C-alpha positions, 0 to 999 in steps of 0.5 A, a space after each residue: 726121226 730126224 731126216 737130213 736128206 729127204 726122199 725125192 718125189 718127182 713130178 711130170 716125168 712120164 710121157 704117155 705113149 699109145 701101147 700095144 703089148 707084145 703077143 705071147 703064146 697061150 701055151 694051151 695044149 689039147 689032145 689030138 683025137 684019133 677018131 674025131 667023129 667017135 669022140 664027138 658022138 661020145 660027148 653028144 651022148 654024155 650031154 644028152 644023158 645029163 639033160 635027161 638025168 636033170 629032167 628026171 630029177 626035176 620030175 620027182 623032186 619033193 622040193 623047189 628045183 633050180 631052173 637051169 642045169 649045172 654041168 661039170 666038164 673035164 679035160 684029158 689028163 695032162 692037157 688043158 681045157 678050153 675054159 673060156 668057151 664055157 662062158 657066154 654072156 649073151 646066152 647066160 652060160 656061166 663058167 662058175 669055177 675051174 679046178 685042177 686035180 693031180 699033178 703034171 702029166 696026171 693033172 686034170 682040169 675041171 670046169 663047173 658051168 651053169 646052163 639056163 633052162 632055155 639054152 640046154 642045147 647050147 653045147 649040143 649044137 656046138 658039138 653037132 656043128 663040129 661033127 658035121 663040119 668034119 664031113 666037108 673039111 678041105 686040106 689045112 682046115 680045122 672043124 668048127 669048135 675044134 679046140 673046144 671039142 678036142 679039149 673035152 674028155 668027159 661031161 656029167 651033172 655037177 655034184 657037190 664036189 664040183 662046187 667045193 673049193 678046198 679039201 674034199 674031206 672038209 665037206 661037212 658030214 651029217 653034223 652041220 658046219 659053217 660054209 661060205 656060199 659064193 653066188 654069181 650075179 649079173 651086172 650089179 644086181 646081187 639082190 636076186 641071187 641073195 633072195 634065191 639063196 635065202 628062200 632055199 635056206 628057209 625051205 631046207 632048214 639051213 641057217 643063214 648068216 646076215 653078213 655078206 661080201 660083194 665082189 665083181 660077179 660074186 657075193 659071199 654068204 655064210 650058211 650052216 648045214 650038213 652035206 645033205 643040206 648043201 646038196 639040196 642047195 645045189 638042186 634048188 639054187 640058181 646062183 651057186 658058183 663055189 662052196 668053201 669051208 668057213 674059216 676060224 681065226 685063231 726075261 729081265 724086265 718081264 721078271 721084275 716085280 710089279 712095283 719095279 716095272 712101274 718104276 721103269 714105266 715112269 722113267 720112260 714116260 718122263 723122257 717121252 714126248 708125244 708129237 701131234 701127227 695125222 699118222 696112226 696105227 689101227 690095231 684090229 685085234 682083241 682090243 687095247 687096255 688104253 688106260 695103260 700109262 705107256 699107251 694112254 698118251 697116244 690114244 684118244 678113247 674115242 678111237 678105241 672101239 669094237 665091231 660089237 658093242 656088247 664085247 666092250 672095248 678093253 682087251 680081254 685077252 692081252 694080245 691087242 695090248 701087246 701089239 700096241 706096245 710094239 706098234 707104238 715104241 717098236 723096241 720097248 726094251 731098247 727105249 727102257 735101256 737108255 736115258 735118251 729122249 724118246 719121240 713118238 710121232 704117231 698115235 694108236 687106234 683099236 677096233 676089237 674084232 674078236 669076242 671076249 668069251 669062248 671060241 669065235 663062231 666061224 664068220 665072214 671075217 672079210 665083212 668083219 674086217 670091213 666093218 672095223 675099218 669103217 668104224 676107225 675111219 668114221 671116228 678119225 677120218 683124216 688119219 694116215 692110217 696103217 692097219 695092223 692085223 695079226 689075226 689069221 686062220 690056218 683052217 680050211 686055208 688055200 695052200 696054193 696061195 689062191 685067194 680066200 674070201 677074207 684075203 679078197 675082202 682085204 684087197 677090196 677094202 685096200 683098193 677102195 672099190 667104189 670110193 674115190 682115192 680111198 686106198 688103205 694100207 694093211 699089214 697082216 701077219 704071215 701066221 705062225 709055225 707051232 712048236 709041235 710042227 717043229 718037233 715033227 718036221 724040224 727047222 727050217 722044214 716046218 717053215 717051208 711046208 707051213 703056208 702063209 695063213 688067210 688073209 695073208 694071201 691078199 695082194 694089196 696087203 704087206 704080209 709080214 713074216 719073222 726073222 730072229 735077232 735073239 739067241 741069248 737064253 738066261 732063263 734057268 728053266 731052259 738051261 738045257 735048251 739052245 736057240 733053234 735059229 741063229 741070229 739073222 736067220 728065218 724065225 722058227 715061227 715064220 710061215 712061208 709061201 714056198 708051197 704056193 703056186 708060182 703065179 701067186 704073190 710073194 708072201 711074206 714080203 718082209 721080215 721083222 724080229 719075231 723072236 726065237 724058239 728053244 730046243 733040247 733036241 727033242 722038245 721045242 718051246 717059246 721062251 721069254 728071253 727070246 721074245 720082245 718086251 711090250 705092254 701088258 693088259 694087267 698094267 696095275 699089277 705088271 705093266 710089262 709082257 712079252 710077244 713073239 712070232 709074226 704078231 710082233 713082226 707085224 706090229 713093228 712093220 706098222 710102226 715103220 709105216 707110221 714113221 714114213 706117214 709122219 714124215 711124208 703125209 702126202 705119200 700114198 699107201 702104195 708108196 709107203 708099202 713100196 718104200 718098206 719093200 724097197 728098203 728090205 735086204 736079206 741078211 747073210 744068214 738068210 742067203 746062206 740058208 736058202 740061196 746056196 744055189 744062185 740060179 733064179 729058178 731055184 735058189 733065188 726063188 727059194 730065198 724069195 718065197 721064204 724070206 720075201 725081200 728081206 728085212 726093211 730098214 727104216 732109215 733107208 726107207 725114210 731118207 737119202 744119203 749122199 751115196 744112196 738116193 731114193 726117187 719116188 714117182 706117184 702117177 695114174 694111168 688108164 691102161 685100157 680103152 674101147 676102140 670100136 666097141 672092142 676092149 684093148 690096151 691104151 697106154 704105157 708110161 715112159 719115164 725120164 728121171 734125173 740121173 747122175 750120168 756124169 758122176 757114174 761115168 767118172 766112177 767107171 768100173 766101181 760097182 753100183 746098185 740100181 733098185 726098182 720097185 713098182 707098187 699098185 693096188 688091184 681090185 679083186 675079181 675072186 672066184 675059182 674061174 682059175 684065173 686062166 684064159 680070159 679071167 684074172 684075179 687082178 683088175 689090172 696088172 702093171 710091169 716095169 722095164 729099164 733101158 739097157 746100156 746097149 739100147 737107144 731110146 728108140 730101141 727101148 720103146 720098140 722093145 717094150 711097145 709094139 705100137 712104136 715099131 711102125 709097119 714092121 711089127 717084128 722090129 724090136 730094136 737093135 739092142 737087147 733086153 738085158 734080162 740077165 742083169 736083174 737079180 730076181 728076174 721077171 719070172 720071180 718078181 712079176 707076181 702080185 701087185 708089188 714088183 721089186 728087183 735090182 741090178 748090180 753093175 759097173 757105174 759106167 754100165 748104169 750111167 744112162 739108165 734114166 729111162 723106165 717104162 711102166 706098162 699094163 698087162 691083162 686084167 679083168 677090167 679089160 677081159 670082163 668089159 661088160 662090167 663097165 670098168 674098161 676105162 678105169 684108171 689105176 694109181 701106181 708108185 714107182 721107186 728108183 734108187 741108185 747107190 754105191 758102197 763108197 760113202 765119199 761118192 755124192 750122187 744126191 747133189 747132181 740129182 737135185 741140181 737137175 731137178 732145180 734146172 731141168 733140161 727139156 728133152 723131146 721124146 717122140 710118141 709115134 
């Protein structure tokens, strides 16, 4: 699309400052034991019983038996469990997973732990030391291992349920079922763990899939077995960490005759110019019918592939071709309805990831997705690629938003683990509410309880939900039906993250048109009039088809990303993702639906968890105008370091950006908006260690802050960075954080790996907001220093915009003038 005022990419705006984070209280709560001696004796007795029981089982075992022992520790109801003490690298003690049962005051934290054969007295010694130290305590002292022992309510040998992630009722019965086996491994050697599993499977008659996914300290394999066989695996395998159930993926123009549709196709082709470009949309789906006349000019046949050559490359189902029409033309009905010239600035790729016949066997779809991306990159290595995947699974999903093997694999692929600068941009559909669910729960209740489907939990991907723009029904078959949602509201099809735990990412991040359902008050159905027109696989008979729900929305998002890549080929994937989120706004209808209570902890969170950041605007994302300016920073930071062998924070970045201070001061009380978006990709550290205490899913987290109007630069540095406070570590400056300025607030925005928020204030109040801080928070690079990633660097994209509703105001020119004539300002780093 023609761009008059390009987005402004800034360079060398950062000053790296040595960084110490502000300390936060852990908030951990452990019960006070009225009789500590008796409590220690009880835990000792339970541990001894576990040792004896394990010994007895090994003596009578008719098959191979693991060398170590699996224990399950439980905390007291309503209290924490000191899980970090269940992992000791030097002793080989391994925390395998952490689970929570129950809610609030009834919540019980459970931890599954592996203890090597030669260390079976490890916890006995700790409890004994606690008990003995009680006899020699002086006033004000705590006994040894106090928090650990107080936190333990019970301990027993770990059974199958202690390894199971998901609903217990999903554990296979006597009928074999496919399950994910998550194995722990030491350092980078996962071959021993896989060989141990392979040997066990062969002995116990368990079918083992050949694919694998490798994460830090975890490798995932797929097995097919019964409950009895999985229990045998528990007794024989030394490297088990978790077991999970494997997932299974699941009007006018349309009513024209085939010959009439072909006439419209030929008219559109005569008006369309396909421009050479490195931008592409790669569709991972059911294949593409690449001979379709509307698609063929944008497709190189060599870029149409399948993960299994026996499946063929053509579309066996139709869904992939329907996705392709939207990904190439965005709104095909709009293109057909005008006589304007149509310019296409990107091309299409396809990798078939679903088989043509029957239902898919459960598979390691994370591994399949990685294979598909590799095929696309080998065939076309220089593309600026937007990967579009509207294949999801609701079966055996994690309803709290925690990662699945598939979503974690997407994070692995997108972050380019082990590859230099190989970042990848994914668009994943949020998943769809079925009309039958709407019948049971009604609108929008059905949307609120239908959680985003796997792999939509992926931190690095943009998960796309749907809103509706279609409310006109002409179909005679639906004369007695009316649209379910009003124009601008959440689409009845769209899944949400309202049921997620608040520590997991905002999903979906953006919404695009996914059509609407119709209802007669009792029944609910889809309808062609309320769907999007697109290309059909049977193009020789009927070139057009329709598509709806979050699939259609995901294809539109990938189209938008391709336009940004075409205009800015040097933009990072992290930047394109940020621009789409940064440009998004909620419709008034969404705010009326979900944000009648405007408190951050209720209405605003509700809005965010159902509608994400809103509907992206391509024009707002791809260019500036006089009264609205996008400033983009692409930078790299080393968040951590080792000092005297101890991992710690290393640096933060303080950015000074060109800012139209004089213009803003002259506007006085006129309302302006400052919006900030921070985007980065994390390396995943999946596994049900609970991501509590030392353990984190992300390799590194980043946060942003902006100087407040009542702060000097020195005040600002002291507030965000303890290192800048000198001898008085309590001196956080004379100003205030101004946290109330932000619409969403840090509790809502500081989850996942993209953070966006905005301030609406007077121009005078924002006139000096030219200093921004980007600083690290804890991640597994630092906490698992033995993995050798402490000194790794992380890329990030920071977008800052300033805008005012008054179109006569020129903010763009003074910013450009400052860039062309910079004024050096020294920022002290001590």
